[in-house]
N, C-alpha and C positions, 0 to 999 in steps of 0.2 A: 504494500500500500504506500503510495506516494503522499507524504504529508504536505507537499508543496503544490498540490493540485489547486485549480481555481476554486474548488468548493471550500477548501480550508482557508484560502486567502480572503475570500469575500467577508466572512464574519470578522476577521482581523481588521480589514479595511473599514467595515462598518463601525467597529468599536473605536478605531482611531478617528474616524470622521466625526462621530458623535462626541467624543472627548474633546476634539478641537472646537467644535461648536459650543459646547458647554463651557470650555475654558475661556472662549471669547466673551460669552455672555457674562461670566463671572468677573472678568476683567473690567467690563463696562460698568457693572454694578458697583464694583469696588471704587472705580474712579468717580462715579456719581456720589457715592457715600463720602468719599474723601472731600469732594467739593462742598457738600452739605456740612461736613464736619468743620471745614475751614470757616464757614460763616457762623456756625453754632456758638462759638465763644462770644461773638459780638452780641448776638441775640440773648444769650444767657446773662451776660454782663448788664445789658439794658434791662432785662427782667429783674435782676438783682437790685439795681438802682431804683426801679419802679417800686419794688418791695420796700426798700429803705424809705422811699418817699411816702409810702402808705403808712409807715410806722413812725414818721416824724411827729414831733410834739407840737409843731406850729407850722403855719403856712410857709414861712421862709424856708424851713427844712424840707417841706414837700417840694417847693419850687426848685431848690438846689438839686435834689436828687432826680427830679423830673428832667432838669437840664442835662444831667449826666446821662440819663437814659436816652434822651433825644439826640445828644451828641454821638452816642454809640450807633444809633439807628441811621442817622443821615450822613454821618462822616463829616470831615472838615470842609469839604466843598459843597455840602448839602444845604438846602434851604432850612433855615432855622438853627443852624449850628451856632453855638454861642462860644466864641473864643475866650470869653472872660470866665467861663465855667470849665471845670475839669472835663477832660475826655478820657474816661477810664479805658477806652478801646483804642487809644492812640497807636499802640503797637500791634494791633490785631488785623488791620486792613484799612479800607477806605470808608468804612461804615457798612452796616448790615444791608441797607437798601442798595447802595451802589455795588456791593460785592455779590449780590444774588442775581441770577438770570431767570430763576423760576418765577413765572408771572403770578402764581397763586401766593407764594411766599412774599413776594414783593408787595402785593396788595394787602396782605395781612400786616406787614410791617408799616406800610403807609397809613393804614387805619390806626395802628398803635401811635404813630406820630400825631395824627389828628387828635386822638384822645389825650395824648400828653400835652399838646398845645392848649386843649380846653382846660386842663388843670393849671397850666401856666398863665392862662388868661383871666383866672379868677383869683380874687383875694379872700374868698370864702374858704376857710379851712376845710370844712366838711366836703365841699364840692371838689376842691383840689385833691383831697385825700381819696375820695371816691374815684376820681379820674386816674390816680396813681394805681389804685387797686385794679381798675379795669385794664390799664396798660399791662400790668403784671400778668393778669389772666389772659389777655390777648396774645402775649408772648409765650404762653404755654407752660408757665411754671407754677401756676396756682389756679 
């Protein structure tokens, strides 16, 4: 019996072909996850500062941490970036919104910016605090 007949090679070819396809799919998934992971620290940091804003004891503290969250989301070249406030995401990228290409995620982040701005636009402690809590929730950490 010849083990190198076409019959025995076909299953080997099929296994190699399927393995190649699966390997390619896995590589694409890993690269997509790596991109998402690159952006995640900015979003997580923005969420952390939104959480700090929601725990602040006065409206000034809420505003301070909402500015930090906003700076992480929009980045130094983004609308609403406040150069007089800390940017805790300075070494993480260009801002969560500019760094994402996923349209659904970008819209989610833009909605969080809108909500953060509503908290920054009020001097009412309870309203600002509620906005901060909403931003934290919108960013998926609470």
